[in-house]
VEXMIDREN-256806 format. One record per residue (C-alpha): residue number from 1; x, y, z. Coordinates in steps of 0.1 Angstrom, whole numbers, always signed. Last residue first. Layout:
BEGIN
[NUM [X Y Z]]
...
REM end
This chain:
BEGIN
[454 [+692 +641 +962]]
[453 [+673 +672 +952]]
[452 [+673 +697 +980]]
[451 [+642 +713 +995]]
[450 [+647 +741 +1021]]
[449 [+641 +737 +1058]]
[448 [+670 +760 +1067]]
[447 [+689 +730 +1081]]
[446 [+683 +713 +1048]]
[445 [+699 +741 +1028]]
[444 [+729 +744 +1051]]
[443 [+734 +706 +1051]]
[442 [+733 +704 +1013]]
[441 [+759 +732 +1012]]
[440 [+782 +716 +1038]]
[439 [+783 +684 +1019]]
[438 [+790 +702 +986]]
[437 [+817 +724 +1000]]
[436 [+833 +695 +1017]]
[435 [+835 +677 +984]]
[434 [+850 +709 +969]]
[433 [+877 +710 +995]]
[432 [+884 +673 +992]]
[431 [+894 +679 +955]]
[430 [+923 +699 +968]]
[429 [+936 +668 +985]]
[428 [+942 +660 +1022]]
[427 [+970 +653 +1047]]
[426 [+995 +673 +1025]]
[425 [+998 +703 +1048]]
[424 [+981 +726 +1022]]
[423 [+954 +702 +1013]]
[422 [+946 +697 +1050]]
[421 [+943 +735 +1055]]
[420 [+919 +736 +1025]]
[419 [+897 +708 +1040]]
[418 [+894 +727 +1073]]
[417 [+886 +759 +1054]]
[416 [+858 +742 +1035]]
[415 [+843 +729 +1067]]
[414 [+844 +765 +1082]]
[413 [+832 +784 +1051]]
[412 [+800 +766 +1043]]
[411 [+781 +781 +1072]]
[410 [+781 +816 +1056]]
[409 [+763 +803 +1025]]
[408 [+733 +795 +1046]]
[407 [+708 +807 +1020]]
[406 [+724 +798 +987]]
[405 [+747 +818 +964]]
[404 [+746 +819 +926]]
[403 [+771 +814 +898]]
[402 [+756 +816 +863]]
[401 [+764 +853 +853]]
[400 [+801 +847 +852]]
[399 [+822 +878 +852]]
[398 [+833 +890 +818]]
[397 [+822 +926 +821]]
[396 [+835 +928 +857]]
[395 [+869 +917 +845]]
[394 [+870 +943 +818]]
[393 [+859 +970 +844]]
[392 [+888 +958 +866]]
[391 [+912 +963 +837]]
[390 [+899 +998 +831]]
[389 [+901 +1005 +868]]
[388 [+938 +997 +869]]
[387 [+948 +1024 +845]]
[386 [+985 +1015 +851]]
[385 [+1009 +1042 +865]]
[384 [+1032 +1016 +881]]
[383 [+1006 +998 +900]]
[382 [+1009 +1015 +934]]
[381 [+1008 +1049 +916]]
[380 [+976 +1040 +898]]
[379 [+961 +1030 +932]]
[378 [+971 +1063 +948]]
[377 [+959 +1083 +919]]
[376 [+924 +1068 +919]]
[375 [+916 +1051 +886]]
[374 [+889 +1071 +870]]
[373 [+853 +1058 +871]]
[372 [+827 +1060 +844]]
[371 [+791 +1056 +853]]
[370 [+765 +1031 +864]]
[369 [+763 +1021 +900]]
[368 [+779 +987 +910]]
[367 [+813 +1003 +918]]
[366 [+844 +981 +915]]
[365 [+856 +991 +949]]
[364 [+891 +1001 +960]]
[363 [+880 +1025 +987]]
[362 [+889 +1054 +963]]
[361 [+864 +1039 +939]]
[360 [+837 +1044 +965]]
[359 [+845 +1081 +967]]
[358 [+848 +1085 +930]]
[357 [+815 +1068 +923]]
[356 [+793 +1085 +948]]
[355 [+763 +1066 +934]]
[354 [+762 +1042 +963]]
[353 [+759 +1071 +988]]
[352 [+730 +1088 +971]]
[351 [+710 +1056 +966]]
[350 [+715 +1045 +1002]]
[349 [+707 +1080 +1014]]
[348 [+673 +1079 +998]]
[347 [+669 +1043 +1009]]
[346 [+673 +1053 +1045]]
[345 [+648 +1081 +1040]]
[344 [+622 +1056 +1027]]
[343 [+632 +1030 +1053]]
[342 [+624 +1053 +1083]]
[341 [+618 +1032 +1114]]
[340 [+643 +1005 +1105]]
[339 [+631 +974 +1124]]
[338 [+645 +948 +1100]]
[337 [+675 +960 +1082]]
[336 [+676 +981 +1050]]
[335 [+704 +965 +1030]]
[334 [+736 +981 +1015]]
[333 [+752 +959 +988]]
[332 [+782 +937 +985]]
[331 [+808 +923 +961]]
[330 [+827 +894 +974]]
[329 [+847 +871 +953]]
[328 [+828 +867 +921]]
[327 [+841 +848 +891]]
[326 [+860 +859 +859]]
[325 [+858 +847 +823]]
[324 [+879 +845 +792]]
[323 [+869 +811 +778]]
[322 [+856 +781 +797]]
[321 [+889 +763 +803]]
[320 [+904 +782 +832]]
[319 [+914 +811 +809]]
[318 [+940 +830 +828]]
[317 [+925 +858 +850]]
[316 [+925 +893 +836]]
[315 [+956 +914 +844]]
[314 [+968 +939 +871]]
[313 [+1003 +953 +874]]
[312 [+1030 +955 +900]]
[311 [+1063 +972 +903]]
[310 [+1050 +1005 +917]]
[309 [+1047 +990 +952]]
[308 [+1076 +965 +957]]
[307 [+1088 +980 +990]]
[306 [+1052 +977 +1003]]
[305 [+1036 +1005 +1023]]
[304 [+1001 +998 +1009]]
[303 [+1005 +972 +982]]
[302 [+974 +951 +989]]
[301 [+953 +982 +997]]
[300 [+931 +995 +970]]
[299 [+939 +967 +945]]
[298 [+923 +942 +969]]
[297 [+888 +953 +957]]
[296 [+893 +935 +924]]
[295 [+895 +902 +942]]
[294 [+927 +881 +942]]
[293 [+948 +857 +923]]
[292 [+984 +863 +933]]
[291 [+1018 +871 +917]]
[290 [+1054 +879 +927]]
[289 [+1056 +863 +961]]
[288 [+1093 +861 +970]]
[287 [+1099 +898 +963]]
[286 [+1106 +909 +999]]
[285 [+1075 +931 +1001]]
[284 [+1050 +906 +986]]
[283 [+1063 +879 +1009]]
[282 [+1061 +903 +1039]]
[281 [+1024 +910 +1032]]
[280 [+1017 +873 +1030]]
[279 [+1037 +866 +1062]]
[278 [+1018 +893 +1080]]
[277 [+986 +872 +1078]]
[276 [+955 +881 +1059]]
[275 [+960 +858 +1029]]
[274 [+973 +828 +1049]]
[273 [+1006 +821 +1031]]
[272 [+1008 +789 +1010]]
[271 [+1032 +799 +982]]
[270 [+1028 +779 +950]]
[269 [+1051 +758 +929]]
[268 [+1058 +732 +955]]
[267 [+1053 +705 +928]]
[266 [+1025 +688 +946]]
[265 [+1009 +721 +956]]
[264 [+1009 +734 +920]]
[263 [+996 +702 +906]]
[262 [+969 +700 +932]]
[261 [+960 +736 +924]]
[260 [+955 +729 +887]]
[259 [+937 +697 +893]]
[258 [+912 +714 +917]]
[257 [+906 +742 +892]]
[256 [+900 +717 +864]]
[255 [+877 +697 +886]]
[254 [+857 +728 +893]]
[253 [+852 +734 +856]]
[252 [+840 +699 +850]]
[251 [+815 +699 +879]]
[250 [+823 +689 +915]]
[249 [+803 +714 +936]]
[248 [+770 +702 +924]]
[247 [+740 +712 +945]]
[246 [+704 +711 +930]]
[245 [+679 +731 +950]]
[244 [+643 +721 +945]]
[243 [+613 +737 +928]]
[242 [+614 +712 +899]]
[241 [+651 +719 +892]]
[240 [+671 +748 +906]]
[239 [+708 +755 +903]]
[238 [+737 +758 +927]]
[237 [+774 +751 +920]]
[236 [+774 +769 +887]]
[235 [+806 +761 +867]]
[234 [+822 +779 +839]]
[233 [+859 +779 +850]]
[232 [+855 +815 +862]]
[231 [+827 +802 +884]]
[230 [+850 +775 +898]]
[229 [+876 +803 +904]]
[228 [+849 +822 +924]]
[227 [+842 +791 +944]]
[226 [+879 +789 +952]]
[225 [+882 +824 +966]]
[224 [+848 +825 +983]]
[223 [+850 +792 +1002]]
[222 [+888 +795 +1006]]
[221 [+886 +827 +1026]]
[220 [+917 +815 +1045]]
[219 [+934 +783 +1034]]
[218 [+955 +803 +1010]]
[217 [+972 +792 +978]]
[216 [+996 +819 +966]]
[215 [+1006 +826 +930]]
[214 [+1036 +836 +909]]
[213 [+1061 +822 +934]]
[212 [+1098 +828 +937]]
[211 [+1128 +807 +946]]
[210 [+1142 +805 +911]]
[209 [+1129 +770 +905]]
[208 [+1096 +783 +918]]
[207 [+1095 +809 +891]]
[206 [+1098 +783 +863]]
[205 [+1073 +761 +880]]
[204 [+1047 +789 +883]]
[203 [+1053 +799 +846]]
[202 [+1047 +763 +834]]
[201 [+1015 +759 +856]]
[200 [+1001 +792 +844]]
[199 [+1009 +785 +808]]
[198 [+990 +752 +810]]
[197 [+961 +768 +828]]
[196 [+956 +796 +803]]
[195 [+967 +832 +796]]
[194 [+999 +833 +817]]
[193 [+1016 +867 +821]]
[192 [+1050 +861 +804]]
[191 [+1081 +848 +820]]
[190 [+1117 +860 +815]]
[189 [+1126 +857 +851]]
[188 [+1137 +894 +853]]
[187 [+1107 +904 +833]]
[186 [+1083 +886 +857]]
[185 [+1101 +903 +886]]
[184 [+1095 +937 +872]]
[183 [+1059 +930 +863]]
[182 [+1050 +919 +898]]
[181 [+1016 +902 +892]]
[180 [+980 +906 +902]]
[179 [+954 +884 +885]]
[178 [+918 +893 +887]]
[177 [+887 +879 +904]]
[176 [+855 +899 +901]]
[175 [+842 +917 +933]]
[174 [+812 +938 +925]]
[173 [+801 +970 +944]]
[172 [+773 +988 +961]]
[171 [+740 +972 +953]]
[170 [+708 +986 +967]]
[169 [+685 +974 +995]]
[168 [+660 +946 +1003]]
[167 [+643 +944 +969]]
[166 [+619 +915 +967]]
[165 [+621 +897 +934]]
[164 [+628 +864 +950]]
[163 [+661 +878 +963]]
[162 [+664 +915 +952]]
[161 [+698 +928 +963]]
[160 [+718 +908 +937]]
[159 [+691 +919 +912]]
[158 [+705 +954 +912]]
[157 [+739 +939 +902]]
[156 [+728 +939 +866]]
[155 [+734 +977 +863]]
[154 [+725 +1005 +887]]
[153 [+712 +1040 +885]]
[152 [+681 +1029 +866]]
[151 [+669 +1010 +896]]
[150 [+667 +1041 +918]]
[149 [+629 +1047 +921]]
[148 [+623 +1009 +920]]
[147 [+643 +1006 +953]]
[146 [+616 +1026 +972]]
[145 [+588 +1003 +960]]
[144 [+608 +971 +966]]
[143 [+619 +981 +1001]]
[142 [+610 +948 +1018]]
[141 [+630 +948 +1050]]
[140 [+659 +926 +1061]]
[139 [+660 +901 +1090]]
[138 [+632 +878 +1077]]
[137 [+654 +847 +1080]]
[136 [+649 +839 +1043]]
[135 [+662 +874 +1035]]
[134 [+692 +873 +1058]]
[133 [+703 +840 +1042]]
[132 [+697 +852 +1006]]
[131 [+716 +884 +1013]]
[130 [+748 +869 +1028]]
[129 [+764 +858 +995]]
[128 [+758 +893 +982]]
[127 [+780 +906 +1010]]
[126 [+759 +928 +1033]]
[125 [+766 +964 +1043]]
[124 [+741 +976 +1068]]
[123 [+714 +1003 +1069]]
[122 [+688 +1010 +1096]]
[121 [+711 +998 +1123]]
[120 [+701 +967 +1143]]
[119 [+688 +971 +1179]]
[118 [+655 +953 +1177]]
[117 [+669 +922 +1195]]
[116 [+663 +900 +1165]]
[115 [+680 +925 +1143]]
[114 [+709 +929 +1167]]
[113 [+715 +891 +1168]]
[112 [+713 +888 +1131]]
[111 [+735 +919 +1126]]
[110 [+762 +905 +1149]]
[109 [+764 +872 +1131]]
[108 [+765 +890 +1098]]
[107 [+794 +911 +1110]]
[106 [+815 +881 +1121]]
[105 [+825 +872 +1086]]
[104 [+842 +906 +1080]]
[103 [+864 +901 +1111]]
[102 [+857 +927 +1138]]
[101 [+857 +965 +1139]]
[100 [+826 +972 +1119]]
[99 [+829 +1008 +1107]]
[98 [+802 +1031 +1119]]
[97 [+784 +1058 +1100]]
[96 [+759 +1083 +1114]]
[95 [+734 +1097 +1089]]
[94 [+712 +1128 +1094]]
[93 [+681 +1132 +1073]]
[92 [+664 +1166 +1080]]
[91 [+696 +1186 +1075]]
[90 [+702 +1172 +1041]]
[89 [+730 +1190 +1023]]
[88 [+754 +1191 +1053]]
[87 [+744 +1156 +1063]]
[86 [+751 +1143 +1028]]
[85 [+786 +1159 +1028]]
[84 [+792 +1144 +1063]]
[83 [+783 +1110 +1048]]
[82 [+813 +1112 +1025]]
[81 [+835 +1122 +1055]]
[80 [+822 +1093 +1076]]
[79 [+829 +1069 +1047]]
[78 [+865 +1081 +1044]]
[77 [+877 +1092 +1009]]
[76 [+908 +1070 +1007]]
[75 [+943 +1082 +1012]]
[74 [+946 +1065 +1046]]
[73 [+924 +1034 +1048]]
[72 [+886 +1033 +1052]]
[71 [+886 +996 +1042]]
[70 [+848 +993 +1039]]
[69 [+831 +972 +1066]]
[68 [+798 +991 +1070]]
[67 [+772 +999 +1096]]
[66 [+749 +1028 +1086]]
[65 [+728 +1046 +1112]]
[64 [+699 +1069 +1102]]
[63 [+684 +1097 +1123]]
[62 [+655 +1115 +1109]]
[61 [+650 +1151 +1118]]
[60 [+614 +1162 +1117]]
[59 [+606 +1193 +1097]]
[58 [+583 +1176 +1072]]
[57 [+568 +1145 +1087]]
[56 [+588 +1113 +1088]]
[55 [+575 +1085 +1066]]
[54 [+548 +1062 +1079]]
[53 [+557 +1026 +1072]]
[52 [+534 +1003 +1052]]
[51 [+554 +1007 +1020]]
[50 [+585 +997 +1038]]
[49 [+572 +962 +1046]]
[48 [+572 +953 +1082]]
[47 [+590 +921 +1090]]
[46 [+577 +891 +1110]]
[45 [+605 +868 +1120]]
[44 [+607 +836 +1099]]
[43 [+596 +800 +1103]]
[42 [+596 +783 +1069]]
[41 [+563 +784 +1051]]
[40 [+545 +752 +1040]]
[39 [+538 +751 +1003]]
[38 [+503 +760 +991]]
[37 [+513 +790 +970]]
[36 [+538 +770 +950]]
[35 [+571 +788 +946]]
[34 [+581 +799 +911]]
[33 [+612 +787 +893]]
[32 [+634 +813 +877]]
[31 [+638 +804 +840]]
[30 [+629 +838 +826]]
[29 [+656 +856 +845]]
[28 [+644 +886 +865]]
[27 [+672 +908 +879]]
[26 [+696 +900 +850]]
[25 [+729 +883 +858]]
[24 [+761 +899 +870]]
[23 [+764 +875 +899]]
[22 [+735 +851 +900]]
[21 [+714 +862 +929]]
[20 [+681 +866 +912]]
[19 [+681 +831 +896]]
[18 [+685 +815 +930]]
[17 [+659 +836 +948]]
[16 [+633 +814 +933]]
[15 [+648 +785 +953]]
[14 [+644 +806 +985]]
[13 [+607 +809 +977]]
[12 [+605 +772 +983]]
[11 [+602 +779 +1020]]
[10 [+567 +792 +1016]]
[9 [+545 +817 +998]]
[8 [+538 +831 +1032]]
[7 [+573 +846 +1032]]
[6 [+565 +864 +1000]]
[5 [+532 +877 +1014]]
[4 [+551 +891 +1044]]
[3 [+577 +907 +1022]]
[2 [+550 +926 +1004]]
[1 [+540 +921 +967]]
REM end
């Protein structure tokens, strides 16, 4: 079925995408609701399906541009260098890579503007949370037939790039939450790595009494960071019922997460550095911050140049009350953007690039493609010789398969961030963050013309 036919199925198709964007879930869950054929379609730009595009003739040189936001730090296999290997082996399909220079959240804004202007790159990295929005706006191409050729190279994340059953690209990585901790400092304080919320609170208060913090609460990236913890606590914020979206950002698991953080903030047992500020890096370096809940991909760079590098280890998250589970912060795929002249060739490179396991692992990614990955030497050294990737693989294996993203997820970030900042300065409560998330989510869905159950 072409993208155009899916769009003509109506705005309710976005509800069907729900089951297909649950992190770690199967690509085609049995309980995915179908869109009624007679529903009124949402306005969306026309998009040419890949199967209707004429491929390049033999001998022609196809030019493909790939826009990404991978770290590309020193010691990693740089994206441009990896692409150069492809170019050397494929003279008729030449790929140019560009690293997006702005904030990660700004890239989707640029891509939308460029796609509507007809100047978007053929391939672009999209966070899984951005895919439903780009799909419902008609800014990515239907490459279902091409993607089917490569499906066996990927695990459950394949469905993350197939909203409503329409493949728009291929998965690249997953971002399960893990717990990073300074093993040396923990031993000095006589505390163990916490395995549940009660142990976490007790250890945090012991460390705080000694002027150290085993965790950091950040008002930056709160939408993704806290929603992932809610997922690890067993909640699904977005579900479908009778072809309508159901929003619940205040379930039992979410309430446990809110209570935990409120306890930590009230007792001044957590640091409150903004994650991407110099103060956070300095706190890790001076030994005042000795633990943090972060995404798997942070292992690649969080200790770069730090005086405490080599002292840290990685562990699974504490049990947030739903058993041993993780939740998704990030994870992304590579989509074929609207207007790409050569989607078949773009997908050929897409598959090749996203199965370069060692290269992607060097970027700190938990690679979505199937296969064994060794911990890069630089990462192992930063974590005291630990086989970091074996722990990240464990976290990936226990990542919630219930949590899904909505079209308009990108708009939820600002109101959630405001509420998070208020929780930090004491003018608000952590529970307000999740209330803000619910209100913003309902607004995003309604603004997109999608049905929401009241």
